Phi, psi and omega in degrees: 000138182292144179267002183302313179301324180294321183292340179263004179286122182305320183298327181298308183287331175295315179294322180297318180297311180295318182295315180296314180296316180298321179297314180288334176292323176298315178298322179297317179296319181293336179273002183076029181060043177298138182306324182283353180253022180300129184300326179294324182300323185259328181291328180298305179296328178295316179294322176298317179298319179297320178295318181292315182295321182276350181070026181275125178296149179299327180301323178294316180296316181298318179296324182289332184257019177305319179302323179292320178297320179298323182289346177299323180300302177301326180295317179294317178299324180297338178293344179288339182298307179295330176297318179296321180295327182262016187300326181296318179287319183295325184302328183271006183246023186302314184292306179298325178295317180297315180295316180294321179297313179298315180296317182293315182295314181293316179298319180299314182291310185296317182295314182293309182292320181298314180296314181293326178294319178296331178276000176085021180292141179288166183305316180301325178290317179299319180291334180280328183271341183303316181270030188297337184267005177264180177285162184303310180300319180294316181298318180296319180293316179297312181302317180296327183278336183252016175093016179266189181247106185306317181295322177292320178300321180297318180294317180298317179298318180300311181293323178297319179294315181295313180296318179299316179295327181289317188262351186302306184298307179296326180291314180293326175296319183295324182269002173083021177275113184252336183291120182296334177293314179292319180298313181296315181298318179299317180294320180296320179291320185274329189231019174040226187295321180295318178293322179296319178299319178295321180296321179296330179291336182269312184197140183293322178296318177298320179295319179297317179292326177294320178297318178297315179298319179299313183293312181294322180293324178298317180292312183293318179298318178299318180293314181297316182289329177295318178293316181298322180296330179283337185268338183241000000 
């Protein structure tokens, strides 16, 4: 009997996605949350390989995992809870948060676009990589509005988040940043949701600041790129 009907069953790919991620998350915990064992880093290529080997179109997989995509909304909203819990501390950090946010957002855009421009990348590529430090839905929307490729922007954001989550802890240790508030905010601005998830694994205050950085950076980056698109 052909296995084709089974491969198009939504429940199969939904279970496969959750199962693969959960499996690598177990390995990540056993490794002490080593940066190179981040579950997103390994579950993504495994799922891609499964799709290629089975000959399953991405459209089928996307339709099967709609429930997971839907849950992204409540998950992002849920990040506001730790921000509220830490509101007393955050309230006194308005000036450093504002300065760090501006520096982070501008540096992210200028460094990515500048390097790719020097390499001769066309405008659609530049527009796709510019919002790399925001969340996937925001990046896709921004890229579409300023002449980029939303699907490419999504891939770039994913890799930026994974790499940021991997190198954040050793990099911040190397430069001597010990304050969990500063560490968390930096990770949130640079590595959005993936970085925020990593920050929560380290410290709740760091996670709250990462959530704040992620949210504020998405708003500021969208505003900056909208203005920039009108000027160039």
